[in-house]
MARBAZA-182883 format. One record per atom (N, C-alpha, C): residue number from 1; residue in one letter; atom name; y, z, x. Coordinates in steps of 0.001 Angstrom, whole numbers. Layout:
+-----+---+----+---------+---------+---------+
:   k : r :  a :       v :       w :       u :
+-----+---+----+---------+---------+---------+
: NUM : a : CA :       Y :       Z :       X :
...
+-----+---+----+---------+---------+---------+
//
This chain:
+-----+---+----+---------+---------+---------+
:   k : r :  a :       v :       w :       u :
+-----+---+----+---------+---------+---------+
:   1 : m :  N :   77833 :   45250 :  -45920 :
:   1 : m : CA :   77544 :   43940 :  -45408 :
:   1 : m :  C :   76265 :   43973 :  -44550 :
:   2 : a :  N :   76145 :   44978 :  -43703 :
:   2 : a : CA :   75002 :   45101 :  -42822 :
:   2 : a :  C :   73728 :   45350 :  -43574 :
:   3 : v :  N :   73812 :   46060 :  -44728 :
:   3 : v : CA :   72649 :   46291 :  -45574 :
:   3 : v :  C :   72255 :   45002 :  -46244 :
:   4 : a :  N :   73139 :   44195 :  -46644 :
:   4 : a : CA :   72828 :   42908 :  -47289 :
:   4 : a :  C :   72124 :   41979 :  -46288 :
:   5 : v :  N :   72671 :   41870 :  -45120 :
:   5 : v : CA :   72079 :   41013 :  -44082 :
:   5 : v :  C :   70741 :   41520 :  -43656 :
:   6 : g :  N :   70592 :   42846 :  -43501 :
:   6 : g : CA :   69321 :   43457 :  -43194 :
:   6 : g :  C :   68253 :   43259 :  -44292 :
:   7 : s :  N :   68698 :   43374 :  -45543 :
:   7 : s : CA :   67776 :   43125 :  -46639 :
:   7 : s :  C :   67340 :   41697 :  -46676 :
:   8 : l :  N :   68251 :   40747 :  -46387 :
:   8 : l : CA :   67889 :   39361 :  -46351 :
:   8 : l :  C :   66856 :   39075 :  -45233 :
:   9 : v :  N :   67038 :   39678 :  -44121 :
:   9 : v : CA :   66075 :   39505 :  -42947 :
:   9 : v :  C :   64743 :   40065 :  -43336 :
:  10 : v :  N :   64722 :   41224 :  -44000 :
:  10 : v : CA :   63440 :   41889 :  -44407 :
:  10 : v :  C :   62736 :   41025 :  -45440 :
:  11 : v :  N :   63430 :   40478 :  -46391 :
:  11 : v : CA :   62842 :   39563 :  -47392 :
:  11 : v :  C :   62302 :   38287 :  -46716 :
:  12 : a :  N :   63022 :   37713 :  -45793 :
:  12 : a : CA :   62540 :   36567 :  -45077 :
:  12 : a :  C :   61323 :   36807 :  -44313 :
:  13 : v :  N :   61253 :   37968 :  -43598 :
:  13 : v : CA :   60104 :   38357 :  -42805 :
:  13 : v :  C :   58863 :   38616 :  -43772 :
:  14 : c :  N :   59073 :   39208 :  -44839 :
:  14 : c : CA :   57997 :   39477 :  -45815 :
:  14 : c :  C :   57448 :   38163 :  -46385 :
:  15 : a :  N :   58359 :   37289 :  -46754 :
:  15 : a : CA :   57912 :   35961 :  -47256 :
:  15 : a :  C :   57139 :   35185 :  -46230 :
:  16 : f :  N :   57619 :   35187 :  -44998 :
:  16 : f : CA :   56891 :   34514 :  -43959 :
:  16 : f :  C :   55556 :   35147 :  -43716 :
:  17 : s :  N :   55485 :   36477 :  -43735 :
:  17 : s : CA :   54172 :   37157 :  -43540 :
:  17 : s :  C :   53210 :   36829 :  -44687 :
:  18 : l :  N :   53608 :   36717 :  -45886 :
:  18 : l : CA :   52769 :   36450 :  -46994 :
:  18 : l :  C :   52272 :   34953 :  -46893 :
:  19 : f :  N :   53146 :   34093 :  -46490 :
:  19 : f : CA :   52748 :   32683 :  -46319 :
:  19 : f :  C :   51750 :   32523 :  -45162 :
:  20 : t :  N :   51963 :   33277 :  -44076 :
:  20 : t : CA :   51090 :   33189 :  -42934 :
:  20 : t :  C :   49727 :   33778 :  -43267 :
:  21 : g :  N :   49729 :   34894 :  -43986 :
:  21 : g : CA :   48457 :   35518 :  -44370 :
:  21 : g :  C :   47613 :   34621 :  -45301 :
:  22 : r :  N :   48314 :   34028 :  -46243 :
:  22 : r : CA :   47629 :   33042 :  -47157 :
:  22 : r :  C :   47071 :   31829 :  -46348 :
:  23 : s :  N :   47881 :   31352 :  -45368 :
:  23 : s : CA :   47434 :   30236 :  -44574 :
:  23 : s :  C :   46205 :   30566 :  -43738 :
:  24 : f :  N :   46204 :   31763 :  -43172 :
:  24 : f : CA :   45038 :   32232 :  -42353 :
:  24 : f :  C :   43822 :   32383 :  -43213 :
:  25 : a :  N :   44014 :   32887 :  -44434 :
:  25 : a : CA :   42848 :   33063 :  -45353 :
:  25 : a :  C :   42283 :   31703 :  -45770 :
:  26 : a :  N :   43103 :   30719 :  -46022 :
:  26 : a : CA :   42675 :   29395 :  -46367 :
:  26 : a :  C :   41963 :   28724 :  -45145 :
:  27 : y :  N :   42548 :   28914 :  -43988 :
:  27 : y : CA :   41963 :   28389 :  -42784 :
:  27 : y :  C :   40576 :   29004 :  -42571 :
:  28 : n :  N :   40418 :   30268 :  -42785 :
:  28 : n : CA :   39165 :   30938 :  -42633 :
:  28 : n :  C :   38138 :   30421 :  -43605 :
:  29 : a :  N :   38526 :   30131 :  -44855 :
:  29 : a : CA :   37564 :   29593 :  -45859 :
:  29 : a :  C :   37129 :   28179 :  -45453 :
:  30 : y :  N :   38038 :   27392 :  -44962 :
:  30 : y : CA :   37681 :   26009 :  -44574 :
:  30 : y :  C :   36812 :   26043 :  -43292 :
:  31 : m :  N :   37078 :   26914 :  -42402 :
:  31 : m : CA :   36253 :   27078 :  -41181 :
:  31 : m :  C :   34787 :   27504 :  -41544 :
:  32 : d :  N :   34673 :   28444 :  -42498 :
:  32 : d : CA :   33398 :   28832 :  -42988 :
:  32 : d :  C :   32641 :   27746 :  -43625 :
:  33 : l :  N :   33309 :   26915 :  -44447 :
:  33 : l : CA :   32699 :   25730 :  -44999 :
:  33 : l :  C :   32247 :   24773 :  -43968 :
:  34 : d :  N :   33065 :   24503 :  -42997 :
:  34 : d : CA :   32732 :   23541 :  -41974 :
:  34 : d :  C :   31549 :   24024 :  -41133 :
:  35 : l :  N :   31537 :   25269 :  -40766 :
:  35 : l : CA :   30500 :   25852 :  -39946 :
:  35 : l :  C :   29138 :   25766 :  -40661 :
:  36 : s :  N :   29170 :   26214 :  -41955 :
:  36 : s : CA :   27904 :   26150 :  -42711 :
:  36 : s :  C :   27440 :   24763 :  -42939 :
:  37 : n :  N :   28312 :   23787 :  -43234 :
:  37 : n : CA :   27923 :   22449 :  -43370 :
:  37 : n :  C :   27303 :   21903 :  -42098 :
:  38 : r :  N :   27881 :   22155 :  -40938 :
:  38 : r : CA :   27373 :   21698 :  -39669 :
:  38 : r :  C :   26017 :   22271 :  -39401 :
:  39 : r :  N :   25883 :   23589 :  -39579 :
:  39 : r : CA :   24598 :   24262 :  -39270 :
:  39 : r :  C :   23466 :   23696 :  -40149 :
:  40 : a :  N :   23801 :   23518 :  -41436 :
:  40 : a : CA :   22778 :   22945 :  -42367 :
:  40 : a :  C :   22437 :   21560 :  -42007 :
:  41 : l :  N :   23391 :   20711 :  -41694 :
:  41 : l : CA :   23098 :   19309 :  -41296 :
:  41 : l :  C :   22334 :   19246 :  -39955 :
:  42 : d :  N :   22667 :   20079 :  -39076 :
:  42 : d : CA :   21913 :   20089 :  -37816 :
:  42 : d :  C :   20461 :   20485 :  -37998 :
:  43 : q :  N :   20188 :   21455 :  -38812 :
:  43 : q : CA :   18889 :   21870 :  -39136 :
:  43 : q :  C :   18124 :   20791 :  -39883 :
:  44 : m :  N :   18760 :   20185 :  -40893 :
:  44 : m : CA :   18088 :   19105 :  -41621 :
:  44 : m :  C :   17843 :   17950 :  -40717 :
:  45 : t :  N :   18729 :   17526 :  -39909 :
:  45 : t : CA :   18522 :   16426 :  -39021 :
:  45 : t :  C :   17330 :   16605 :  -38077 :
:  46 : k :  N :   17339 :   17797 :  -37481 :
:  46 : k : CA :   16223 :   18156 :  -36588 :
:  46 : k :  C :   14884 :   18107 :  -37267 :
:  47 : d :  N :   14809 :   18680 :  -38504 :
:  47 : d : CA :   13586 :   18748 :  -39221 :
:  47 : d :  C :   13139 :   17364 :  -39734 :
:  48 : f :  N :   14079 :   16657 :  -40355 :
:  48 : f : CA :   13706 :   15355 :  -40947 :
:  48 : f :  C :   13262 :   14331 :  -39870 :
:  49 : r :  N :   13850 :   14323 :  -38735 :
:  49 : r : CA :   13474 :   13415 :  -37663 :
:  49 : r :  C :   12064 :   13653 :  -37113 :
:  50 : s :  N :   11649 :   14948 :  -37166 :
:  50 : s : CA :   10386 :   15261 :  -36520 :
:  50 : s :  C :    9225 :   15396 :  -37484 :
:  51 : v :  N :    9371 :   15286 :  -38785 :
:  51 : v : CA :    8287 :   15487 :  -39711 :
:  51 : v :  C :    7327 :   14289 :  -39652 :
:  52 : r :  N :    6094 :   14507 :  -40128 :
:  52 : r : CA :    5098 :   13435 :  -40115 :
:  52 : r :  C :    5310 :   12592 :  -41383 :
:  53 : a :  N :    5594 :   13171 :  -42542 :
:  53 : a : CA :    5753 :   12477 :  -43808 :
:  53 : a :  C :    6351 :   13359 :  -44891 :
:  54 : l :  N :    6849 :   12672 :  -45854 :
:  54 : l : CA :    7372 :   13289 :  -47105 :
:  54 : l :  C :    6131 :   13344 :  -48073 :
:  55 : t :  N :    5855 :   14558 :  -48549 :
:  55 : t : CA :    4718 :   14682 :  -49445 :
:  55 : t :  C :    5064 :   14828 :  -50910 :
:  56 : n :  N :    6213 :   15435 :  -51224 :
:  56 : n : CA :    6609 :   15612 :  -52604 :
:  56 : n :  C :    8124 :   15579 :  -52675 :
:  57 : f :  N :    8614 :   14980 :  -53808 :
:  57 : f : CA :   10098 :   14728 :  -53870 :
:  57 : f :  C :   10565 :   14982 :  -55366 :
:  58 : t :  N :   11644 :   15688 :  -55469 :
:  58 : t : CA :   12414 :   15768 :  -56707 :
:  58 : t :  C :   13832 :   15673 :  -56331 :
:  59 : d :  N :   14793 :   15561 :  -57284 :
:  59 : d : CA :   16244 :   15604 :  -56962 :
:  59 : d :  C :   16691 :   16832 :  -56245 :
:  60 : n :  N :   16053 :   17996 :  -56542 :
:  60 : n : CA :   16471 :   19294 :  -56011 :
:  60 : n :  C :   15611 :   19881 :  -54943 :
:  61 : s :  N :   14463 :   19253 :  -54634 :
:  61 : s : CA :   13627 :   19755 :  -53577 :
:  61 : s :  C :   12765 :   18668 :  -52924 :
:  62 : i :  N :   12391 :   18975 :  -51689 :
:  62 : i : CA :   11479 :   18041 :  -51005 :
:  62 : i :  C :   10478 :   18890 :  -50250 :
:  63 : i :  N :    9255 :   18383 :  -50137 :
:  63 : i : CA :    8251 :   19008 :  -49407 :
:  63 : i :  C :    7791 :   18045 :  -48332 :
:  64 : l :  N :    7881 :   18396 :  -47084 :
:  64 : l : CA :    7555 :   17562 :  -45970 :
:  64 : l :  C :    6356 :   18137 :  -45181 :
:  65 : l :  N :    5613 :   17233 :  -44535 :
:  65 : l : CA :    4519 :   17635 :  -43685 :
:  65 : l :  C :    5119 :   17622 :  -42277 :
:  66 : d :  N :    5243 :   18860 :  -41761 :
:  66 : d : CA :    5878 :   19029 :  -40488 :
:  66 : d :  C :    5039 :   18545 :  -39324 :
:  67 : s :  N :    5559 :   18460 :  -38096 :
:  67 : s : CA :    4789 :   17901 :  -36985 :
:  67 : s :  C :    3611 :   18787 :  -36647 :
:  68 : d :  N :    3618 :   20050 :  -36992 :
:  68 : d : CA :    2476 :   20953 :  -36712 :
:  68 : d :  C :    1499 :   20940 :  -37874 :
:  69 : g :  N :    1720 :   20114 :  -38852 :
:  69 : g : CA :     657 :   19989 :  -39930 :
:  69 : g :  C :     965 :   20965 :  -41106 :
:  70 : l :  N :    2018 :   21768 :  -41006 :
:  70 : l : CA :    2274 :   22762 :  -42070 :
:  70 : l :  C :    3410 :   22250 :  -42960 :
:  71 : p :  N :    3433 :   22643 :  -44288 :
:  71 : p : CA :    4460 :   22167 :  -45123 :
:  71 : p :  C :    5827 :   22853 :  -44792 :
:  72 : l :  N :    6886 :   22054 :  -45011 :
:  72 : l : CA :    8277 :   22442 :  -44811 :
:  72 : l :  C :    8985 :   22084 :  -46103 :
:  73 : i :  N :    9581 :   23128 :  -46736 :
:  73 : i : CA :   10192 :   22928 :  -48061 :
:  73 : i :  C :   11701 :   23130 :  -47974 :
:  74 : y :  N :   12407 :   22160 :  -48510 :
:  74 : y : CA :   13864 :   22300 :  -48755 :
:  74 : y :  C :   14050 :   22315 :  -50239 :
:  75 : a :  N :   14672 :   23369 :  -50738 :
:  75 : a : CA :   14866 :   23532 :  -52208 :
:  75 : a :  C :   16240 :   23968 :  -52517 :
:  76 : y :  N :   16817 :   23281 :  -53512 :
:  76 : y : CA :   18184 :   23630 :  -53992 :
:  76 : y :  C :   18048 :   24410 :  -55319 :
:  77 : d :  N :   18649 :   25586 :  -55406 :
:  77 : d : CA :   18644 :   26381 :  -56579 :
:  77 : d :  C :   20026 :   26209 :  -57301 :
:  78 : p :  N :   20104 :   25436 :  -58394 :
:  78 : p : CA :   21405 :   25220 :  -59034 :
:  78 : p :  C :   21904 :   26475 :  -59778 :
:  79 : v :  N :   21025 :   27418 :  -60022 :
:  79 : v : CA :   21492 :   28662 :  -60721 :
:  79 : v :  C :   22202 :   29580 :  -59732 :
:  80 : n :  N :   21617 :   29816 :  -58584 :
:  80 : n : CA :   22177 :   30679 :  -57571 :
:  80 : n :  C :   23056 :   29920 :  -56532 :
:  81 : l :  N :   23094 :   28630 :  -56620 :
:  81 : l : CA :   23917 :   27757 :  -55781 :
:  81 : l :  C :   23498 :   27904 :  -54322 :
:  82 : l :  N :   22169 :   27806 :  -54049 :
:  82 : l : CA :   21680 :   28012 :  -52678 :
:  82 : l :  C :   20851 :   26806 :  -52279 :
:  83 : l :  N :   20873 :   26435 :  -51060 :
:  83 : l : CA :   19948 :   25537 :  -50450 :
:  83 : l :  C :   19087 :   26313 :  -49415 :
:  84 : t :  N :   17788 :   26342 :  -49656 :
:  84 : t : CA :   16886 :   27105 :  -48781 :
:  84 : t :  C :   15891 :   26261 :  -48035 :
:  85 : r :  N :   15479 :   26667 :  -46867 :
:  85 : r : CA :   14456 :   26039 :  -46085 :
:  85 : r :  C :   13317 :   27073 :  -45961 :
:  86 : t :  N :   12061 :   26632 :  -46330 :
:  86 : t : CA :   10902 :   27555 :  -46243 :
:  86 : t :  C :    9839 :   26893 :  -45329 :
:  87 : k :  N :    9436 :   27705 :  -44359 :
:  87 : k : CA :    8375 :   27305 :  -43453 :
:  87 : k :  C :    7542 :   28521 :  -43118 :
:  88 : q :  N :    6208 :   28448 :  -43402 :
:  88 : q : CA :    5281 :   29533 :  -43144 :
:  88 : q :  C :    5807 :   30851 :  -43794 :
:  89 : l :  N :    6123 :   30759 :  -45109 :
:  89 : l : CA :    6576 :   31941 :  -45852 :
:  89 : l :  C :    7878 :   32549 :  -45387 :
:  90 : k :  N :    8559 :   31950 :  -44446 :
:  90 : k : CA :    9856 :   32386 :  -43969 :
:  90 : k :  C :   10976 :   31480 :  -44674 :
:  91 : t :  N :   11788 :   32147 :  -45481 :
:  91 : t : CA :   12792 :   31375 :  -46171 :
:  91 : t :  C :   14168 :   31642 :  -45523 :
:  92 : t :  N :   14931 :   30598 :  -45243 :
:  92 : t : CA :   16245 :   30676 :  -44653 :
:  92 : t :  C :   17178 :   30026 :  -45625 :
:  93 : v :  N :   18338 :   30671 :  -45861 :
:  93 : v : CA :   19395 :   30147 :  -46669 :
:  93 : v :  C :   20272 :   29264 :  -45801 :
:  94 : l :  N :   20356 :   27965 :  -46031 :
:  94 : l : CA :   21163 :   27036 :  -45286 :
:  94 : l :  C :   22575 :   26837 :  -45848 :
:  95 : l :  N :   22704 :   26853 :  -47187 :
:  95 : l : CA :   23997 :   26661 :  -47785 :
:  95 : l :  C :   24160 :   27662 :  -48880 :
:  96 : k :  N :   25311 :   28323 :  -48969 :
:  96 : k : CA :   25639 :   29239 :  -50069 :
:  96 : k :  C :   26803 :   28632 :  -50881 :
:  97 : k :  N :   26882 :   28986 :  -52153 :
:  97 : k : CA :   27931 :   28451 :  -53000 :
:  97 : k :  C :   28013 :   26964 :  -52992 :
:  98 : c :  N :   26769 :   26378 :  -53062 :
:  98 : c : CA :   26611 :   24895 :  -53064 :
:  98 : c :  C :   26573 :   24428 :  -54488 :
:  99 : n :  N :   27729 :   23908 :  -54981 :
:  99 : n : CA :   27818 :   23523 :  -56404 :
:  99 : n :  C :   26993 :   22363 :  -56800 :
: 100 : w :  N :   26703 :   21451 :  -55903 :
: 100 : w : CA :   25938 :   20273 :  -56237 :
: 100 : w :  C :   25176 :   19794 :  -54960 :
: 101 : l :  N :   23898 :   19426 :  -55089 :
: 101 : l : CA :   23144 :   18862 :  -54020 :
: 101 : l :  C :   22091 :   18016 :  -54583 :
: 102 : q :  N :   21846 :   16899 :  -53891 :
: 102 : q : CA :   20863 :   15897 :  -54396 :
: 102 : q :  C :   20188 :   15216 :  -53154 :
: 103 : f :  N :   18880 :   15109 :  -53203 :
: 103 : f : CA :   18086 :   14428 :  -52255 :
: 103 : f :  C :   17845 :   13005 :  -52803 :
: 104 : s :  N :   17678 :   12064 :  -51903 :
: 104 : s : CA :   17221 :   10716 :  -52291 :
: 104 : s :  C :   16397 :   10082 :  -51205 :
: 105 : m :  N :   15471 :    9202 :  -51629 :
: 105 : m : CA :   14534 :    8593 :  -50682 :
: 105 : m :  C :   14983 :    7155 :  -50395 :
: 106 : n :  N :   14797 :    6740 :  -49182 :
: 106 : n : CA :   15173 :    5365 :  -48806 :
: 106 : n :  C :   14087 :    4762 :  -47942 :
: 107 : m :  N :   14040 :    3418 :  -47945 :
: 107 : m : CA :   13178 :    2675 :  -46989 :
: 107 : m :  C :   13962 :    2583 :  -45622 :
: 108 : r :  N :   13309 :    2227 :  -44619 :
: 108 : r : CA :   13962 :    2184 :  -43277 :
: 108 : r :  C :   14885 :     991 :  -43117 :
: 109 : n :  N :   14589 :    -121 :  -43793 :
: 109 : n : CA :   15392 :   -1335 :  -43591 :
: 109 : n :  C :   16647 :   -1228 :  -44453 :
: 110 : m :  N :   17694 :   -1889 :  -43959 :
: 110 : m : CA :   19021 :   -1870 :  -44605 :
: 110 : m :  C :   19191 :   -3062 :  -45481 :
: 111 : s :  N :   19993 :   -2917 :  -46517 :
: 111 : s : CA :   20306 :   -4018 :  -47437 :
: 111 : s :  C :   21301 :   -4969 :  -46770 :
: 112 : n :  N :   21356 :   -6125 :  -47206 :
: 112 : n : CA :   22207 :   -7219 :  -46596 :
: 112 : n :  C :   23696 :   -6910 :  -46775 :
: 113 : g :  N :   24428 :   -6831 :  -45670 :
: 113 : g : CA :   25771 :   -6743 :  -45699 :
: 113 : g :  C :   26481 :   -5426 :  -46123 :
: 114 : t :  N :   25680 :   -4419 :  -46418 :
: 114 : t : CA :   26266 :   -3135 :  -46870 :
: 114 : t :  C :   26075 :   -1952 :  -45911 :
: 115 : f :  N :   25113 :   -2159 :  -44967 :
: 115 : f : CA :   24719 :   -1065 :  -44060 :
: 115 : f :  C :   24181 :     174 :  -44784 :
: 116 : m :  N :   23650 :     -50 :  -46034 :
: 116 : m : CA :   23023 :    1023 :  -46780 :
: 116 : m :  C :   21534 :     807 :  -46812 :
: 117 : f :  N :   20792 :    1855 :  -46831 :
: 117 : f : CA :   19293 :    1672 :  -46878 :
: 117 : f :  C :   18829 :    1328 :  -48333 :
: 118 : f :  N :   17844 :     599 :  -48393 :
: 118 : f : CA :   17236 :     290 :  -49667 :
: 118 : f :  C :   16623 :    1602 :  -50296 :
: 119 : p :  N :   16954 :    1938 :  -51553 :
: 119 : p : CA :   16331 :    3120 :  -52156 :
: 119 : p :  C :   14912 :    2802 :  -52588 :
: 120 : t :  N :   14142 :    3909 :  -52648 :
: 120 : t : CA :   12702 :    3745 :  -53097 :
: 120 : t :  C :   12369 :    4947 :  -53986 :
: 121 : t :  N :   11397 :    4797 :  -54791 :
: 121 : t : CA :   10862 :    5860 :  -55667 :
: 121 : t :  C :    9427 :    6223 :  -55265 :
: 122 : n :  N :    8920 :    5571 :  -54239 :
: 122 : n : CA :    7596 :    5815 :  -53808 :
: 122 : n :  C :    7615 :    6731 :  -52542 :
: 123 : v :  N :    6918 :    7882 :  -52575 :
: 123 : v : CA :    6913 :    8816 :  -51471 :
: 123 : v :  C :    6397 :    8130 :  -50217 :
: 124 : f :  N :    5389 :    7288 :  -50382 :
: 124 : f : CA :    4758 :    6605 :  -49218 :
: 124 : f :  C :    5638 :    5603 :  -48615 :
: 125 : e :  N :    6641 :    5058 :  -49242 :
: 125 : e : CA :    7551 :    4058 :  -48692 :
: 125 : e :  C :    8820 :    4784 :  -48061 :
: 126 : c :  N :    8932 :    6072 :  -48294 :
: 126 : c : CA :   10134 :    6793 :  -47834 :
: 126 : c :  C :   10039 :    6885 :  -46298 :
: 127 : k :  N :   11068 :    6325 :  -45677 :
: 127 : k : CA :   11209 :    6387 :  -44214 :
: 127 : k :  C :   12606 :    6983 :  -43860 :
: 128 : a :  N :   13385 :    7235 :  -44783 :
: 128 : a : CA :   14745 :    7858 :  -44526 :
: 128 : a :  C :   15061 :    8768 :  -45758 :
: 129 : l :  N :   15611 :    9897 :  -45421 :
: 129 : l : CA :   16029 :   10847 :  -46508 :
: 129 : l :  C :   17533 :   10993 :  -46501 :
: 130 : s :  N :   18111 :   10919 :  -47711 :
: 130 : s : CA :   19583 :   11128 :  -47827 :
: 130 : s :  C :   19760 :   12468 :  -48591 :
: 131 : v :  N :   20849 :   13143 :  -48249 :
: 131 : v : CA :   21158 :   14373 :  -48917 :
: 131 : v :  C :   22683 :   14411 :  -49115 :
: 132 : d :  N :   23155 :   14735 :  -50265 :
: 132 : d : CA :   24566 :   14775 :  -50666 :
: 132 : d :  C :   24829 :   16167 :  -51208 :
: 133 : w :  N :   25963 :   16806 :  -50849 :
: 133 : w : CA :   26269 :   18141 :  -51428 :
: 133 : w :  C :   27725 :   18414 :  -51370 :
: 134 : v :  N :   28060 :   19393 :  -52221 :
: 134 : v : CA :   29485 :   19914 :  -52271 :
: 134 : v :  C :   29367 :   21410 :  -52342 :
: 135 : c :  N :   30153 :   22105 :  -51457 :
: 135 : c : CA :   30164 :   23575 :  -51465 :
: 135 : c :  C :   31600 :   24013 :  -51751 :
: 136 : t :  N :   31706 :   25313 :  -52156 :
: 136 : t : CA :   32985 :   25913 :  -52387 :
: 136 : t :  C :   33076 :   27287 :  -51699 :
: 137 : r :  N :   34236 :   27752 :  -51438 :
: 137 : r : CA :   34551 :   29072 :  -51002 :
: 137 : r :  C :   35762 :   29606 :  -51759 :
: 138 : s :  N :   35872 :   30854 :  -51797 :
: 138 : s : CA :   37024 :   31466 :  -52469 :
: 138 : s :  C :   37805 :   32324 :  -51557 :
: 139 : f :  N :   39097 :   32262 :  -51646 :
: 139 : f : CA :   40028 :   33163 :  -50871 :
: 139 : f :  C :   41199 :   33495 :  -51736 :
: 140 : l :  N :   41458 :   34781 :  -51732 :
: 140 : l : CA :   42602 :   35312 :  -52512 :
: 140 : l :  C :   42520 :   34871 :  -53982 :
: 141 : g :  N :   41338 :   34788 :  -54501 :
: 141 : g : CA :   41111 :   34445 :  -55905 :
: 141 : g :  C :   41215 :   33000 :  -56229 :
: 142 : v :  N :   41313 :   32143 :  -55171 :
: 142 : v : CA :   41418 :   30658 :  -55376 :
: 142 : v :  C :   40115 :   30036 :  -54830 :
: 143 : e :  N :   39557 :   29166 :  -55641 :
: 143 : e : CA :   38321 :   28410 :  -55165 :
: 143 : e :  C :   38760 :   27127 :  -54376 :
: 144 : t :  N :   38225 :   26977 :  -53202 :
: 144 : t : CA :   38401 :   25822 :  -52459 :
: 144 : t :  C :   37134 :   24983 :  -52391 :
: 145 : e :  N :   37257 :   23702 :  -52696 :
: 145 : e : CA :   36076 :   22837 :  -52709 :
: 145 : e :  C :   36174 :   21940 :  -51452 :
: 146 : d :  N :   35053 :   21848 :  -50784 :
: 146 : d : CA :   34962 :   20963 :  -49624 :
: 146 : d :  C :   34789 :   19573 :  -50009 :
: 147 : m :  N :   35040 :   18655 :  -49165 :
: 147 : m : CA :   34864 :   17242 :  -49419 :
: 147 : m :  C :   33314 :   17088 :  -49500 :
: 148 : p :  N :   32873 :   16102 :  -50345 :
: 148 : p : CA :   31421 :   15858 :  -50430 :
: 148 : p :  C :   30828 :   15455 :  -49095 :
: 149 : q :  N :   29734 :   16052 :  -48781 :
: 149 : q : CA :   29033 :   15809 :  -47505 :
: 149 : q :  C :   27833 :   14880 :  -47803 :
: 150 : t :  N :   27599 :   13883 :  -46961 :
: 150 : t : CA :   26531 :   12944 :  -47117 :
: 150 : t :  C :   25915 :   12636 :  -45769 :
: 151 : a :  N :   24573 :   12631 :  -45790 :
: 151 : a : CA :   23894 :   12263 :  -44539 :
: 151 : a :  C :   22585 :   11551 :  -44934 :
: 152 : t :  N :   22254 :   10586 :  -44056 :
: 152 : t : CA :   20993 :    9889 :  -44162 :
: 152 : t :  C :   20252 :    9975 :  -42842 :
: 153 : v :  N :   19059 :   10494 :  -42847 :
: 153 : v : CA :   18313 :   10759 :  -41589 :
: 153 : v :  C :   16996 :    9956 :  -41667 :
: 154 : v :  N :   16705 :    9151 :  -40624 :
: 154 : v : CA :   15527 :    8389 :  -40577 :
: 154 : v :  C :   14345 :    9242 :  -40046 :
: 155 : i :  N :   13248 :    9218 :  -40746 :
: 155 : i : CA :   12021 :    9910 :  -40299 :
: 155 : i :  C :   11402 :    9159 :  -39120 :
: 156 : r :  N :   11351 :    9751 :  -37949 :
: 156 : r : CA :   10939 :    9073 :  -36761 :
: 156 : r :  C :    9444 :    8996 :  -36516 :
: 157 : n :  N :    8628 :   10026 :  -37001 :
: 157 : n : CA :    7287 :   10107 :  -36643 :
: 157 : n :  C :    6291 :    9389 :  -37542 :
: 158 : n :  N :    6768 :    8661 :  -38508 :
: 158 : n : CA :    5846 :    7932 :  -39376 :
: 158 : n :  C :    6032 :    6494 :  -39419 :
+-----+---+----+---------+---------+---------+
//
C-alpha cells in the first residue's frame, strides 16, 4: 500500500514538474518576443522621428536621410527572416525570426472619422512611416507566433 501511494506521489510530482518546465519555456519564448519587439520599436521610433526625409522606399526596405546627413537603412530579409538597421557601414539586427514585415508610407493628415493616416506612394509626400511585422520563437520543438505588431511614426524634422 505504501509503495502504491509513494508511486502515485512520485508520478504527480513528475507530471507537475513537466508542466511547470513547459510553462517556463513558453514564458521565456514570449518574453524574448516581447523584449525584441520593444527594442526594435524603440529604435525605429527614435530614428523615424529624427530623420530629415525618406529618400527611397520599397515594401521590404527604406532608406532615410538621417539628421546628420548620412543614410540610414532599414531592410527586411525574407530569406533569413531578419530586420536590420545599417548606419555608416554598421549593421545591427533588430528582429530575428521575423516571418513577415512590411513598411508603408503615409501623409501626416488623418482621414475623416477613422484616425488612420492617408496612404501615399510619393516619397516626397511621406510624413509618417508605418511598419507591420510578425515574429516567431520556438520552444521544445513548438513554434510560437507573436501577435502582429503595428506602429506608425510621424517624421518630425521635415
